[in-house]
PyMOL commands that place a pseudoatom at each C-alpha (Angstrom):
pseudoatom trace, name=CA, resn=MET, resi=1, chain=A, elem=C, hetatm=0, pos=[0.000, 0.000, 0.000]
pseudoatom trace, name=CA, resn=GLN, resi=2, chain=A, elem=C, hetatm=0, pos=[1.396, 3.382, -1.027]
pseudoatom trace, name=CA, resn=VAL, resi=3, chain=A, elem=C, hetatm=0, pos=[1.401, 6.084, 1.652]
pseudoatom trace, name=CA, resn=SER, resi=4, chain=A, elem=C, hetatm=0, pos=[2.707, 9.548, 2.367]
pseudoatom trace, name=CA, resn=ALA, resi=5, chain=A, elem=C, hetatm=0, pos=[4.176, 10.580, 5.724]
pseudoatom trace, name=CA, resn=HIS, resi=6, chain=A, elem=C, hetatm=0, pos=[4.857, 14.107, 6.941]
pseudoatom trace, name=CA, resn=ILE, resi=7, chain=A, elem=C, hetatm=0, pos=[7.494, 13.865, 9.674]
pseudoatom trace, name=CA, resn=VAL, resi=8, chain=A, elem=C, hetatm=0, pos=[9.075, 16.470, 11.951]
pseudoatom trace, name=CA, resn=VAL, resi=9, chain=A, elem=C, hetatm=0, pos=[12.241, 15.369, 13.731]
pseudoatom trace, name=CA, resn=GLN, resi=10, chain=A, elem=C, hetatm=0, pos=[13.111, 17.216, 16.944]
pseudoatom trace, name=CA, resn=GLY, resi=11, chain=A, elem=C, hetatm=0, pos=[16.390, 17.369, 18.811]
pseudoatom trace, name=CA, resn=LEU, resi=12, chain=A, elem=C, hetatm=0, pos=[19.958, 18.151, 17.800]
pseudoatom trace, name=CA, resn=VAL, resi=13, chain=A, elem=C, hetatm=0, pos=[19.321, 17.481, 14.118]
pseudoatom trace, name=CA, resn=GLN, resi=14, chain=A, elem=C, hetatm=0, pos=[20.783, 20.484, 12.288]
pseudoatom trace, name=CA, resn=GLY, resi=15, chain=A, elem=C, hetatm=0, pos=[24.466, 20.918, 11.508]
pseudoatom trace, name=CA, resn=VAL, resi=16, chain=A, elem=C, hetatm=0, pos=[25.098, 17.182, 12.006]
pseudoatom trace, name=CA, resn=GLY, resi=17, chain=A, elem=C, hetatm=0, pos=[24.486, 15.803, 8.496]
pseudoatom trace, name=CA, resn=PHE, resi=18, chain=A, elem=C, hetatm=0, pos=[20.911, 14.762, 9.239]
pseudoatom trace, name=CA, resn=ARG, resi=19, chain=A, elem=C, hetatm=0, pos=[19.433, 15.814, 5.882]
pseudoatom trace, name=CA, resn=TYR, resi=20, chain=A, elem=C, hetatm=0, pos=[22.099, 13.881, 3.968]
pseudoatom trace, name=CA, resn=PHE, resi=21, chain=A, elem=C, hetatm=0, pos=[21.493, 10.885, 6.235]
pseudoatom trace, name=CA, resn=VAL, resi=22, chain=A, elem=C, hetatm=0, pos=[17.761, 11.012, 5.377]
pseudoatom trace, name=CA, resn=PHE, resi=23, chain=A, elem=C, hetatm=0, pos=[18.501, 11.534, 1.673]
pseudoatom trace, name=CA, resn=ARG, resi=24, chain=A, elem=C, hetatm=0, pos=[20.797, 8.497, 1.421]
pseudoatom trace, name=CA, resn=ILE, resi=25, chain=A, elem=C, hetatm=0, pos=[18.299, 6.204, 3.144]
pseudoatom trace, name=CA, resn=ALA, resi=26, chain=A, elem=C, hetatm=0, pos=[15.313, 7.483, 1.144]
pseudoatom trace, name=CA, resn=ILE, resi=27, chain=A, elem=C, hetatm=0, pos=[17.182, 6.978, -2.143]
pseudoatom trace, name=CA, resn=ARG, resi=28, chain=A, elem=C, hetatm=0, pos=[18.236, 3.461, -1.105]
pseudoatom trace, name=CA, resn=LEU, resi=29, chain=A, elem=C, hetatm=0, pos=[14.608, 2.628, -0.258]
pseudoatom trace, name=CA, resn=GLY, resi=30, chain=A, elem=C, hetatm=0, pos=[13.286, 4.145, -3.501]
pseudoatom trace, name=CA, resn=LEU, resi=31, chain=A, elem=C, hetatm=0, pos=[11.105, 6.717, -1.743]
pseudoatom trace, name=CA, resn=GLY, resi=32, chain=A, elem=C, hetatm=0, pos=[9.926, 10.017, -3.171]
pseudoatom trace, name=CA, resn=GLY, resi=33, chain=A, elem=C, hetatm=0, pos=[9.722, 13.311, -1.324]
pseudoatom trace, name=CA, resn=TRP, resi=34, chain=A, elem=C, hetatm=0, pos=[12.036, 15.789, 0.359]
pseudoatom trace, name=CA, resn=VAL, resi=35, chain=A, elem=C, hetatm=0, pos=[13.850, 16.790, 3.553]
pseudoatom trace, name=CA, resn=ARG, resi=36, chain=A, elem=C, hetatm=0, pos=[14.565, 20.315, 4.816]
pseudoatom trace, name=CA, resn=ASN, resi=37, chain=A, elem=C, hetatm=0, pos=[15.721, 22.251, 7.862]
pseudoatom trace, name=CA, resn=LEU, resi=38, chain=A, elem=C, hetatm=0, pos=[13.133, 24.311, 9.730]
pseudoatom trace, name=CA, resn=TYR, resi=39, chain=A, elem=C, hetatm=0, pos=[13.790, 27.685, 11.344]
pseudoatom trace, name=CA, resn=ASP, resi=40, chain=A, elem=C, hetatm=0, pos=[13.073, 26.266, 14.809]
pseudoatom trace, name=CA, resn=GLY, resi=41, chain=A, elem=C, hetatm=0, pos=[16.010, 23.823, 14.601]
pseudoatom trace, name=CA, resn=ASN, resi=42, chain=A, elem=C, hetatm=0, pos=[13.930, 20.795, 13.634]
pseudoatom trace, name=CA, resn=VAL, resi=43, chain=A, elem=C, hetatm=0, pos=[14.047, 18.820, 10.378]
pseudoatom trace, name=CA, resn=GLU, resi=44, chain=A, elem=C, hetatm=0, pos=[10.952, 18.223, 8.230]
pseudoatom trace, name=CA, resn=VAL, resi=45, chain=A, elem=C, hetatm=0, pos=[10.545, 15.188, 5.977]
pseudoatom trace, name=CA, resn=LEU, resi=46, chain=A, elem=C, hetatm=0, pos=[7.877, 14.279, 3.445]
pseudoatom trace, name=CA, resn=ALA, resi=47, chain=A, elem=C, hetatm=0, pos=[8.255, 10.686, 2.285]
pseudoatom trace, name=CA, resn=GLU, resi=48, chain=A, elem=C, hetatm=0, pos=[6.096, 8.732, -0.164]
pseudoatom trace, name=CA, resn=GLY, resi=49, chain=A, elem=C, hetatm=0, pos=[6.202, 5.086, -1.134]
pseudoatom trace, name=CA, resn=GLU, resi=50, chain=A, elem=C, hetatm=0, pos=[5.320, 1.607, 0.092]
pseudoatom trace, name=CA, resn=ARG, resi=51, chain=A, elem=C, hetatm=0, pos=[4.218, 1.775, 3.727]
pseudoatom trace, name=CA, resn=SER, resi=52, chain=A, elem=C, hetatm=0, pos=[6.775, -0.819, 4.861]
pseudoatom trace, name=CA, resn=LEU, resi=53, chain=A, elem=C, hetatm=0, pos=[9.584, 1.221, 3.275]
pseudoatom trace, name=CA, resn=VAL, resi=54, chain=A, elem=C, hetatm=0, pos=[8.376, 4.500, 4.798]
pseudoatom trace, name=CA, resn=GLU, resi=55, chain=A, elem=C, hetatm=0, pos=[8.213, 2.731, 8.175]
pseudoatom trace, name=CA, resn=GLU, resi=56, chain=A, elem=C, hetatm=0, pos=[11.801, 1.547, 7.661]
pseudoatom trace, name=CA, resn=LEU, resi=57, chain=A, elem=C, hetatm=0, pos=[12.845, 5.168, 7.046]
pseudoatom trace, name=CA, resn=ILE, resi=58, chain=A, elem=C, hetatm=0, pos=[11.030, 6.239, 10.220]
pseudoatom trace, name=CA, resn=LYS, resi=59, chain=A, elem=C, hetatm=0, pos=[12.920, 3.609, 12.249]
pseudoatom trace, name=CA, resn=ASP, resi=60, chain=A, elem=C, hetatm=0, pos=[16.191, 5.068, 10.975]
pseudoatom trace, name=CA, resn=LEU, resi=61, chain=A, elem=C, hetatm=0, pos=[15.022, 8.638, 11.668]
pseudoatom trace, name=CA, resn=LYS, resi=62, chain=A, elem=C, hetatm=0, pos=[14.476, 7.745, 15.325]
pseudoatom trace, name=CA, resn=ILE, resi=63, chain=A, elem=C, hetatm=0, pos=[18.182, 6.915, 15.569]
pseudoatom trace, name=CA, resn=GLY, resi=64, chain=A, elem=C, hetatm=0, pos=[19.720, 9.430, 13.164]
pseudoatom trace, name=CA, resn=PRO, resi=65, chain=A, elem=C, hetatm=0, pos=[23.409, 9.745, 12.328]
pseudoatom trace, name=CA, resn=ARG, resi=66, chain=A, elem=C, hetatm=0, pos=[25.997, 9.395, 15.096]
pseudoatom trace, name=CA, resn=SER, resi=67, chain=A, elem=C, hetatm=0, pos=[26.345, 13.118, 15.722]
pseudoatom trace, name=CA, resn=ALA, resi=68, chain=A, elem=C, hetatm=0, pos=[22.579, 13.734, 16.017]
pseudoatom trace, name=CA, resn=GLN, resi=69, chain=A, elem=C, hetatm=0, pos=[20.458, 13.498, 19.150]
pseudoatom trace, name=CA, resn=VAL, resi=70, chain=A, elem=C, hetatm=0, pos=[16.879, 12.729, 18.153]
pseudoatom trace, name=CA, resn=LYS, resi=71, chain=A, elem=C, hetatm=0, pos=[14.439, 13.614, 20.928]
pseudoatom trace, name=CA, resn=ASP, resi=72, chain=A, elem=C, hetatm=0, pos=[11.075, 13.090, 19.240]
pseudoatom trace, name=CA, resn=LEU, resi=73, chain=A, elem=C, hetatm=0, pos=[9.294, 12.472, 15.944]
pseudoatom trace, name=CA, resn=THR, resi=74, chain=A, elem=C, hetatm=0, pos=[5.898, 13.791, 14.941]
pseudoatom trace, name=CA, resn=ILE, resi=75, chain=A, elem=C, hetatm=0, pos=[4.350, 11.699, 12.174]
pseudoatom trace, name=CA, resn=GLU, resi=76, chain=A, elem=C, hetatm=0, pos=[1.236, 12.572, 10.187]
pseudoatom trace, name=CA, resn=TRP, resi=77, chain=A, elem=C, hetatm=0, pos=[0.103, 9.877, 7.752]
pseudoatom trace, name=CA, resn=LYS, resi=78, chain=A, elem=C, hetatm=0, pos=[-1.486, 11.210, 4.576]
pseudoatom trace, name=CA, resn=ASN, resi=79, chain=A, elem=C, hetatm=0, pos=[-2.938, 9.860, 1.358]
pseudoatom trace, name=CA, resn=TYR, resi=80, chain=A, elem=C, hetatm=0, pos=[-0.385, 8.949, -1.278]
pseudoatom trace, name=CA, resn=THR, resi=81, chain=A, elem=C, hetatm=0, pos=[-0.216, 11.573, -4.036]
pseudoatom trace, name=CA, resn=GLY, resi=82, chain=A, elem=C, hetatm=0, pos=[2.475, 10.199, -6.346]
pseudoatom trace, name=CA, resn=THR, resi=83, chain=A, elem=C, hetatm=0, pos=[3.776, 13.746, -6.772]
pseudoatom trace, name=CA, resn=PHE, resi=84, chain=A, elem=C, hetatm=0, pos=[7.440, 12.843, -6.310]
pseudoatom trace, name=CA, resn=SER, resi=85, chain=A, elem=C, hetatm=0, pos=[9.502, 10.713, -8.659]
pseudoatom trace, name=CA, resn=SER, resi=86, chain=A, elem=C, hetatm=0, pos=[12.668, 11.168, -6.588]
pseudoatom trace, name=CA, resn=PHE, resi=87, chain=A, elem=C, hetatm=0, pos=[13.870, 12.401, -3.196]
pseudoatom trace, name=CA, resn=GLU, resi=88, chain=A, elem=C, hetatm=0, pos=[15.551, 15.766, -2.694]
pseudoatom trace, name=CA, resn=ILE, resi=89, chain=A, elem=C, hetatm=0, pos=[17.201, 17.959, -0.099]
pseudoatom trace, name=CA, resn=ARG, resi=90, chain=A, elem=C, hetatm=0, pos=[15.563, 21.374, 0.083]
for i in range(1, 90): cmd.bond("trace and resi %d" % i, "trace and resi %d" % (i + 1))
show_as sticks, trace
zoom trace
């Protein structure tokens, strides 16, 4: 089943390579969407694809790269739109 997930990652997640970490995993999983830094220090992710693959990304987001300290994730599941053919860093 194809899904879309809007995710906000909170913690020490900027300036530690978090967006590139997300990008590499999303590309490996074949997901569409994007990742970007927010002004409040959090990172926002929109990921689309097979639910099991999006859930795999979310598991990795909870850990993050070594230098990150993930405190919390907010996940909003949405209907799949098929808007994205690739994943990008914004």
